[in-house]
N, C-alpha and C positions, 0 to 999 in steps of 0.2 A: 261234458254236460253243460247246458246253458239254457236258461229260461228267464222270462220276465219276472220281476217281483210282483207279488200281489200289491195292488195300488195302496193298500192300507199302510204298507211299509214307508211310504213317503212321509207319513206323519212323524216318524221316529227321528232321533238325533238330539242335538243340544236343545235344551228347553223342554223336551218331552222324551224321556227314556223309554218308559213302558217296558222295562226289563222285569223278569221274574226269576226269583232264586228259589230253588228247591233244596231244602236241607234234609238229608237222610242220615240218621244216626244208627251205627252198627253196634253189635255187641262187643266188638274188639276194635283196636286202633286200625286205621287205614294203612294198607300196604301199597306204597306208591308204585312199585314195579308191576304188581298184579293189576292195579288200577290202570296203568298205562297200557298194558296188554289188552285189557277189556275195552278201553276207549278206542284203541286202534282198530278194534274189530267193528265198531259201530258203523263206520262209513262203508263197510263191505255190504251191509244191508240197508243203510240209510244214507245213500250218497247225497241226498238233497239237504242233509244237515252239515256236510263238509264243504261249505261254500263261502264265497266272498262276493262283495259287490263289484260290479264294473259299470262305470257310468259312460254313456255315449250320448253326448249332447244333453237333452233334457230327460233322458230315460235311464232307468236303472235295470240292470240284469244281474241274475245270480250266475256265477261261473264256478267251476270246480276249484277248490282251494287245496293245493297239494301240501301246504304247510301243516304241521301237526297241531292238534288242539293243545292249548296251553293248560298245563296242570301245575298248580302251586300248592304249597304246604302251609300257608298262613291263614287260610280261611277268608282272605280279604277279596272283595270284588275288584275287577279290573274293567277297563273300558272295552266294550265289544265293538267289532266292526272296523277297528283301527290297528295300528302296529302292535299295541300292547297285547292284543289277543291273536296275533298273526293274521289279522283281518278276518278271523273266524267270527261267527255269530253265536258260538257256543264256547263256554269256558268251564273248567273244572278246578276246584280248589278244595282242600280239606284241612281239618284241624282236629287232632286227636281221633275220636271215633266218628266224626261227622263229615260227610261228603256234601259239598255244595255244587249244584249244577246250575249254571247261569245262562240265560238266553233272552231273546226278545219275545215279548208276549205277542208282538205282531207277526213273528215268524211261526209261532205255534202256540196253541192253548193246551190245557190239561189233557184233552182228548187226543190231540195230535202228538203229545209228548210221552204219554204213558207207555205205549208199546216200546219206544226207544229205551225208556227207563227200565222196563222189565228185562229187555235183552241185556242192558248194561249190568244190571244186578246179577243176572244169570251168569254172564261171562266172568264177572268178578268173583262171585261166591263159589261157582263150580271150580275155579282155580284155587281159591283159598281153602275150600273144604272139599278136596277131591273124593273123599269117601262118602260124601252125601249125594244121593241121586235126586236131582231137581226135575220137576215136571216142566218141560218147555213146549208143551203141545199147543198152547193157545197164544203164543207170540212168535214173531218171525225170527229166523236165524240167517246168518250169512249163507248165501247161495239160494235162498228162497226167492220166489218170484217177486219182483217189484212191480206193483200194479200201476197202470197209467193214471188212474184216478187218485192215487195217493201222492203222486209227484207232480201233478198238473200245476202249471203256473197260474191258471185262472179257473179255480174250481167252482165257477158259476155258470148258469145256463146262458146260451147265446141270446135268448129272448126272455122277456119278462114272464113270470109265472102267472097263470090265471088265478084270480082271487075273487070270490063272491062275497066274502065276509068283510064288512066295513073296517077301516083302519081305526085303531083306538085313538081317542082324543089325546091331545098333548096334556102332559101333567101340569100341575100348578107350578108357577115360577117361584112362589114364596115358600121356601123350605127351611126348616130350622137347621142352623149350623152351630155346632158346639163351639163355644168361645175358647180361646187360648189354644187352638190347634193351628199353629203357624204353617202356612204353605210355602212351597218353593224348595228346591233342592239344597239351597244354602242352609236350610234347617234340618237336613237329613240326619245330622248327628244327634238330634233329639227324638228320632223315631224309636219306638219301643215295641218289643214283642212280649206279650203276656201269653204264655202257653199253658193250657190246662189239658188234662186227660180225663175223659168222662167214660164211665163204664157203658159200653154199647147196649148190653142187654137191659140195663135199668132205664136208660134214656129212651130206648125204642119201646119198651113196655108202656112207659108213661105217654110218649108221643102218640102211639097207635090208639090209645084210649081217648085221646083228646084232639082228634082230627088234625094231626100234625105230621110232617116229615121232619127229618133232622134239621133241614135248612129253615123251614118256617118256624119250628120250635125255638131254635136259637135266635131267629129274628124277633120272635115275640118277647123273649127274655131280654134281648138287647134294647128293644123299644121301651120296655118297662123301666129298665135301668136309666136310659136317657131321659124319659119323661119324669121319673120320680126324682132324679138328681137335678132337674131343671124345672122346678114347679111353676115358675112364672111364665114359661113359654106357652104361647097359644098358637104358634104356627104348626102346620103339619110336619110330622117326623116321617122321613121317607127312607125305607130300606131299598137299596139297589141290589136286587137278587140276580146273580149271574146265571145264565142258562145258555146252552149250546143250541145252534140251529142247524146242525148237520142233517137231521132227518128231513126238514123242509127243503134243504139244499139238494137232497138226493145223492149225497156223496159222503158216506160214513167213513171212508178211508182217508179223506183229505187231512194233511198234517197242518194246514194253515189255521190261523186263529178264527174261530167261528163262535165267538161269545158275544152275547148281547145282554143289556141290563133291563130287567123287568122291574118297574117301581112298585113297591108295596107301600101305599100311603096310609099312615095312621093319623087321622084327623084328631083335633083336640078332644072331641066328644067321646073318644073310645078309651080315655085314660083310666076310667074305673071299671072297664070290662074285664071279665075273667080270661084266663089263658085260652080256654077252648074257643071263645069268641075271636080272640086275636089270631089263633091258629087258622080258624076258618076263613077269616079275612085274608090271611096270607095265601092260603091254598086257592081260594077263589080268584084272587088277583092273578096268580100264576096261570090258572086255567085260561084266563082271557089273554093276558099279555104274552105268555110263553107258548101260545098255540102255533100249530103249523101255519094257520092263516095269517097271523100277525108276523110270523117269520118270513112268509112270502112277501108281505109288504116291505119288510126290511131289505130283503134280497133285491126286489125291484128298485127300491130307492138307491141302493148301492150301485146297481147296473147303470142307472141314470147318471150318477156322479162319475163313474168310470168312463162313460162315453163322453161326458162333458170335458174331462181333464186330459183326454188323449193327446191333444196337440198343444197343451199349455206349457209355459216355461217351468223349469224345475222349482223355483221359489214359489210360484203360484200353486203348483201341485202340493208342496209342503203345507202352505197355509190352508188350502182347501181340505186336505185330508185331516189336518189337526182339528179343523172346525167340525168335520164329520165325526171324528172320534169323540170329541167332547160333547157334541150334541146327542150322540147315540148313548153315551154314558149318562148324560143329564146331571142335574144337581141332586145329590143325595145327602142324607144325614150320616148314614153308615151303609156298609155293603156286607153281604154274606155270599159265600161260594161253597158249594158242596159237590164234589165230583161223583158222588154215589159210591156204593160198595164195589170194591174191586177184588178180583181173584188174584191172590198172591202166588199160587203154585208152590207153596212151601218156602218161598224166598223170605217171608216175614219171620221165619224162625231166627234169623240172624239180624233182625232190625228191631230197634226200640222206639223210633220216632220218625215221622214223616211230616215235614213242615214246609209249606209254600210261603214265600214272602213276596209281596207285591209292591208296585209303585204307588205310594200313598199320595203322590201329587195328583193322580187321577181319582182320588177318593174324597169322600166327605171328611176324612180325617180319622175315621175308625172303621177298620175292615176286618172281617173274620173269615178265615179259611178253615173248613172242616174236612178232615180226612180220616178214613177208617183203616186202622191197623191193629191186628191182633184182637184183643178183647175191648179195645178202647177206641173212642173217637179222639184223634189228636186235633185240638181246636186252638188255632193261633189267632189271638186278638191283637191286632196291630193298631197303633195310634201314632199321631204326629206329636205326641208329648208323653210325659211320664206320669200322668194323672191315673192312679190305680183305682179310683172309685168305681169306674164302670165295670172293670173285670171283677172286682170284689163283689159288686152288686149282682152280677150274673152268677158268680160262684155261690153266693148266699141263696139265691133263688133255687138253684139246682139242689143244694143240700137241704133246703126246706122241703123239697119234693122227694127227699130220701134217695137222691141220685148221687152215687159216689163220684167225687172229684179229686184229682190230684193236681195241686196248683204248683207249677214249677217257678223257679227263680226268674224274674223278668230280665230280659237282655236287650240292649240296643241292637239295631240292625241297620244295614245299608244295602242298597241295590247297586247294580252295575250302571255306569254311564254307557252311552251308545252314540256312535257317530255314523253319519252317511258320508259318502264322498263329497268333498267340498264343492261349493258353488263356484264356477269359473267366473 
């Protein structure tokens, strides 16, 4: 198996990791041998994840990697793409009851990763609990057909998409940035995870009555926390809302990363508005920025960049794609991501927490991941420092609305480094 990398991968490496860590906590400690058996089964159905880089001149290719995935028992991240990970772009580590799955966010996003995760959980849990019958009807198994459109190296159209709707104007350049959120990977030891669990039924009941989705509701609460804790600020506060553009792409099976940031701008004059107003502002913005028409503009722009960089030197490809990535993300005060409700097929009976951790170097310094598991939303509030005022303010607002919250002990976190083949 061999295919070109998606050009977005040229942005990765030293200076820009963009790795993502998924923490899954089980009801019982991890059994390493059962985990190894389950991991070994992954490449039988997902061969495009058991890969390594091969560089030929100025171009990168994915080729089959026959070395095993690395599994460690200390919970610590390792460098992906190099010898420490057997040149794999996926690594697994665990500590006590929690399994961490590490990969590049350029290789896959949440939509591209989840089918693999469900198969891994099925393979692991069905071995650990052989008397329990799990439903495997809606995710692939080894031996199932591997569709061409999920493995394609270039999941984009050959020609630009027709678009009648005008492109949204560029956002304001002046965006409020929270002070004392030091950037740079040298400060990763200060990154902190504040996890809370929120009762889904209570939060959804309130959100549905106040023109909100889980993502826009949490965005409104976070905006309020930032605005009230920084009363002298008069700059716009911007939430970078993550959204997938697979639908506009016309390829729902693609495993590649298809995430774009839609900016929700809260100008200074909305500080005194109620939650319903803020929620409506968020939902209205998403209807415009996260539409199929705007996604088509994004896809067409990306096709132009890919065409331009075809014959460019390796270093220039890296610089260009890093510029594309950072300009697409834009400058935000904070970010929110919600994958939507997922069907667990009974696998969640043996899970207590599901937590993504992302690269805060690409963040405004405060990022929130929302995931639905069991009765709760697992909400991970990540910061580039240990200032707990923001999470405490969010928790207080939830409780003031009579929404149940379990606030867990904050923990530092780190993500994996990432390397590309060296420049000759």
